[in-house]
C-alpha positions in Angstrom: 4.0 -2.2 -0.2 1.4 -5.5 1.8 2.5 -5.4 4.5 -0.1 -4.4 7.2 0.2 -3.6 10.9 2.9 -0.9 10.7 2.6 2.1 13.0 3.4 5.4 11.4 2.9 9.1 12.2 0.0 11.0 10.8 0.8 13.5 8.0 -1.0 16.8 8.1 -1.0 19.8 5.8 -0.2 17.7 2.6 -3.6 16.7 1.0 -3.7 14.8 -2.2 -5.7 12.4 -4.3 -4.2 9.7 -6.5 -4.7 6.3 -8.2 -2.4 3.6 -6.8 -1.6 1.1 -9.5 0.1 -2.2 -8.9 1.4 -4.2 -11.9 3.2 -7.5 -11.6 4.7 -9.5 -14.5 6.2 -13.0 -14.3 7.8 -14.8 -17.2 7.8 -18.5 -17.1 10.6 -20.7 -18.5 8.7 -21.5 -21.6 8.2 -17.8 -22.4 4.7 -17.6 -21.2 3.9 -14.3 -19.3 1.5 -13.9 -16.4 0.4 -10.2 -15.8 -1.7 -8.8 -13.0 -3.0 -5.3 -12.4 -4.9 -3.9 -9.4 -5.6 -0.3 -8.5 -6.9 1.8 -5.7 -8.2 5.3 -5.4 -6.4 7.1 -2.6 -7.4 10.3 -0.8 -5.7 12.1 2.1 -6.9 15.4 3.5 -5.0 18.1 5.3 -5.9 16.6 8.7 -4.2 13.3 7.8 -7.4 11.3 7.2 -7.0 8.7 4.5 -9.6 6.9 2.3 -8.7 4.0 0.0 -11.0 2.4 -2.5 -9.6 -0.9 -3.7 -11.1 -2.9 -6.6 -10.2 -6.5 -6.8 -10.3 -8.0 -10.3 -12.8 -10.8 -11.2 -11.9 -14.4 -10.5 -12.6 -17.2 -12.9 -12.7 -17.4 -16.7 -13.8 -14.2 -18.5 -17.5 -14.4 -19.5 -18.2 -17.1 -16.9 -18.1 -15.0 -13.8 -20.6 -15.7 -11.0 -21.7 -13.0 -8.5 -19.2 -14.3 -6.0 -16.4 -14.0 -8.5 -17.3 -10.5 -9.9 -15.0 -7.6 -9.2 -15.5 -6.1 -5.8 -14.6 -2.7 -4.3 -13.6 -2.3 -0.7 -13.5 1.1 1.1 -11.3 1.8 4.1 -11.2 5.1 6.0 -8.3 5.9 8.4 -9.5 8.7 10.6 -6.9 9.9 13.2 -9.1 12.9 14.0 -12.0 10.7 15.3 -9.6 8.0 16.4 -11.2 5.3 14.3 -10.9 3.3 11.1 -14.0 2.7 9.1 -14.6 -0.2 6.6 -17.6 0.5 4.4 -19.7 -2.4 3.1 -21.7 -1.0 0.2 -23.8 -4.2 -0.3 -25.0 -4.3 3.4 -24.7 -0.5 3.8 -22.7 -0.9 7.0 -19.8 1.1 8.4 -17.7 -1.0 10.7 -15.7 1.3 13.1 -12.7 0.2 15.1 -10.7 2.4 17.5 -7.2 3.3 16.5 -4.6 2.4 19.1 -2.3 5.1 20.3 1.4 4.8 21.0 4.0 7.0 22.7 6.1 8.6 20.0 9.3 10.7 20.1 9.3 13.4 22.8 6.4 11.6 24.7 3.8 12.7 22.2 0.8 10.3 21.8 0.3 9.5 18.1 -2.0 7.3 16.0 -1.1 5.2 13.0 -0.8 7.6 10.0 -1.8 5.2 7.2 -1.8 1.7 5.9 1.1 -0.7 5.7 2.9 -0.7 2.4 1.8 -3.0 -0.4 4.7 -2.6 -2.8 5.0 -6.2 -3.8 1.5 -7.5 -4.3 1.9 -10.7 -6.3 5.5 -11.2 -5.2 7.3 -12.0 -2.1 8.8 -9.0 -0.1 12.5 -8.2 -0.4 13.3 -7.0 3.1 17.0 -6.3 2.5 19.2 -6.8 5.5 21.4 -5.0 8.0 23.7 -2.3 6.7 26.8 -4.4 7.4 25.5 -7.5 5.6 28.0 -8.1 2.7 25.2 -9.5 0.6 23.1 -6.3 0.8 24.0 -3.1 -1.0 22.1 0.1 -0.3 22.5 3.2 -2.5 20.8 6.6 -2.7 19.4 7.6 -6.1 19.3 11.2 -7.5 16.0 13.0 -7.1 13.7 12.8 -10.1 10.1 13.5 -11.1 7.8 10.5 -10.5 4.4 11.1 -12.0 4.7 14.8 -11.6 6.1 15.0 -8.1 9.8 15.3 -7.1 11.0 12.1 -5.3 14.2 10.8 -3.8 15.1 7.1 -4.3 16.8 4.3 -2.5 17.9 1.1 -4.2 18.5 -2.1 -2.1 20.3 -4.9 -3.9 20.3 -8.2 -2.2 22.4 -11.3 -3.2 21.4 -14.7 -2.1 24.7 -16.7 -2.2 24.8 -20.0 -4.1 23.5 -22.9 -1.9 21.8 -20.7 0.7 18.3 -21.8 -0.3 19.4 -24.7 -2.5 20.2 -22.4 -5.4 23.0 -23.6 -7.7 24.0 -20.0 -8.6 23.7 -16.7 -6.7 20.3 -14.9 -7.0 20.1 -11.1 -7.0 16.9 -9.1 -6.1 16.5 -5.4 -6.4 14.0 -3.1 -4.7 13.7 0.6 -5.5 11.7 3.0 -3.3 10.8 6.6 -4.2 9.5 9.0 -1.6 8.0 12.5 -2.2 9.5 14.9 0.3 6.6 17.4 0.0 3.8 14.8 0.3 5.8 12.6 2.8 4.5 9.5 1.0 6.0 6.7 -1.0 5.1 7.3 -4.7 6.7 4.3 -6.3 8.2 0.9 -5.3 9.6 -1.5 -7.8 10.6 -5.1 -6.8 12.6 -7.3 -9.2 13.2 -10.9 -8.3 14.0 -13.6 -10.9 12.1 -16.1 -8.9 8.8 -14.2 -8.9 9.1 -11.5 -11.6 8.8 -7.7 -11.4 6.1 -5.8 -9.4 5.7 -2.0 -9.5 3.3 0.0 -7.3 3.0 3.7 -8.0 0.8 6.6 -7.4 -0.6 8.1 -10.6 -2.9 11.0 -11.4 -1.7 12.8 -8.3 -3.8 15.9 -7.5 -2.4 18.1 -4.7 -5.6 19.6 -3.4 -8.1 19.1 -0.6 -10.5 16.1 -1.2 -14.2 16.4 -0.6 -14.7 16.1 3.3 -17.6 13.7 2.7 -15.2 11.1 1.5 -13.9 10.5 5.1 -17.3 9.9 6.6 -19.7 7.0 6.4 -22.7 7.8 4.1 -25.7 8.9 6.2 -27.8 5.9 5.3 -25.2 3.4 6.5 -25.6 1.5 9.8 -22.6 2.0 12.1 -21.3 -1.2 13.7 -18.5 -1.0 16.3 -15.7 -3.4 15.9 -15.9 -6.8 14.1 -14.7 -8.2 10.8 -14.7 -5.8 7.8 -15.9 -6.4 4.3 -12.5 -7.6 3.2 -12.6 -10.3 5.9 -9.8 -8.7 7.9 -9.7 -7.6 11.5 -8.4 -4.4 12.9 -7.5 -1.0 11.5 -5.0 -2.2 9.0 -7.5 -4.0 6.7 -6.4 -1.7 3.8 -2.7 -1.7 2.9 -0.9 0.3 0.3 1.6 3.0 -0.6 0.1 5.9 1.2 1.7 5.3 4.6 3.7 8.3 5.7 7.4 8.2 5.0 9.7 8.4 8.0 
């Protein structure tokens, strides 16, 4: 949900395709409403490779968009099989490849990052909760339910910012719900509600539980391969793409 740079285990044997949709809504004091929607196509194969195609909306007034402000799509491929991440630049027909770092996991097994960092709160600040013994943080488990066609278990974290802590005259309460599919081992929905910034919901929709086309996880044959460097999104390293599809612990 953001949030890049997290290291997580690779999930194998649970392929799927989906559309990740993030919707944020903020209501201003005068009643005006600001709404934003972004979406990504997400693919994960049975070997744990992940492809994300993120389209950023146009910038500037509608009907007055320049080439630099037009919607753009960025493609990132996380390939733990080859040990690389690829960022595809369709305009330049370049595949920028960067090696995935390995780390020592439980039992001394070398692992690679299993996906991107979460992006549950695009358009809002993250609600990180707090330690279990924090009297201002309440954590509760939610009954399993179907989320967009898959069974998921939920956790709700309610955080209270006491009056005066950040200059607030009255307490502020924020709520974050996270729903995880046990079968797919992936977060399928995150909802953040904060009276300061509005409500943001990121969820996987149109989930198809089948093996994606293997070609999706390779650079097109007419692309030039460049090792390392800055990707098309202007971000360094293997966590340039960030979203829901990091494996759940």
